[in-house]
C-alpha positions in Angstrom: -34.8 55.6 -19.8 -32.3 57.0 -17.3 -28.6 56.0 -17.3 -29.1 54.5 -13.9 -31.8 52.2 -15.2 -29.6 51.2 -18.1 -26.7 50.4 -15.7 -29.0 48.4 -13.5 -30.2 46.4 -16.5 -26.6 45.9 -17.7 -25.6 44.7 -14.2 -28.5 42.3 -14.1 -27.5 40.9 -17.5 -23.9 40.5 -16.3 -25.1 38.6 -13.2 -27.2 36.3 -15.4 -24.2 35.8 -17.7 -21.9 35.0 -14.8 -24.5 32.6 -13.4 -24.7 30.8 -16.7 -20.9 30.6 -16.9 -20.8 29.1 -13.4 -23.4 26.5 -14.4 -21.3 25.5 -17.5 -18.1 25.4 -15.4 -19.9 23.1 -12.9 -21.1 20.8 -15.7 -17.6 20.7 -17.3 -16.0 19.9 -13.9 -18.5 17.0 -13.3 -17.6 15.7 -16.8 -13.9 16.0 -16.1 -14.3 14.1 -12.8 -16.2 11.3 -14.7 -13.4 11.2 -17.3 -10.7 10.9 -14.6 -12.7 8.2 -12.8 -13.1 6.3 -16.0 -9.4 6.6 -16.7 -8.5 5.2 -13.3 -11.0 2.3 -13.7 -9.6 1.6 -17.1 -6.0 1.5 -15.7 -7.2 -0.9 -13.0 -8.9 -3.2 -15.5 -5.8 -3.2 -17.7 -3.6 -4.2 -14.8 -6.0 -7.1 -13.9 -6.2 -8.1 -17.5 -2.4 -8.3 -17.8 -2.2 -10.3 -14.5 -4.8 -12.8 -15.7 -3.0 -13.1 -19.1 0.3 -13.8 -17.3 -1.4 -16.3 -15.1 -2.8 -18.1 -18.1 0.5 -18.2 -19.9 2.2 -19.7 -16.8 -0.7 -22.1 -16.0 0.2 -25.7 -15.5 -2.9 -27.3 -17.0 -2.3 -30.7 -15.3 -2.0 -29.1 -11.9 -5.1 -26.9 -12.6 -7.1 -29.9 -13.7 -6.0 -31.9 -10.6 -7.0 -29.0 -8.3 -10.4 -28.6 -10.1 -11.1 -32.3 -9.7 -10.2 -32.1 -6.0 -12.4 -29.1 -5.4 -15.2 -30.7 -7.2 -15.0 -33.8 -4.9 -15.0 -31.5 -1.9 -18.0 -29.6 -3.2 -20.0 -32.8 -3.8 -19.1 -34.1 -0.4 -20.2 -30.9 1.2 -23.5 -30.9 -0.7 -24.2 -34.5 0.3 -23.4 -33.8 3.9 -25.8 -30.8 3.8 -28.6 -32.9 2.3 -28.2 -35.5 5.1 -27.9 -32.9 7.9 -30.9 -30.9 6.6 -32.9 -34.2 6.3 -32.1 -35.2 9.9 -33.1 -31.8 11.2 -36.4 -31.9 9.3 -37.0 -35.5 10.4 -36.3 -34.7 14.0 -38.7 -31.7 13.9 -41.5 -34.0 12.7 -41.3 -36.3 15.7 
């Protein structure tokens, strides 16, 4: 085998090796991006968690129960109104 052929084979092997290194670098970069995204998401969740915990510590349970009762009354009234309105529309369409 001539020296030229051996050099060509060596260059081809180097090209293949460089290609494999680039593939691994790409995979590592993708994994690093995933890690960074996960870290940011984790920080966001931690902030929300701390805010919720603070809200719960400062919660006035009597006021919260009062608001919940009021909102329940409003929801039930809206549901009853919807049933009446939907019934009227259906009744009017049957005429």
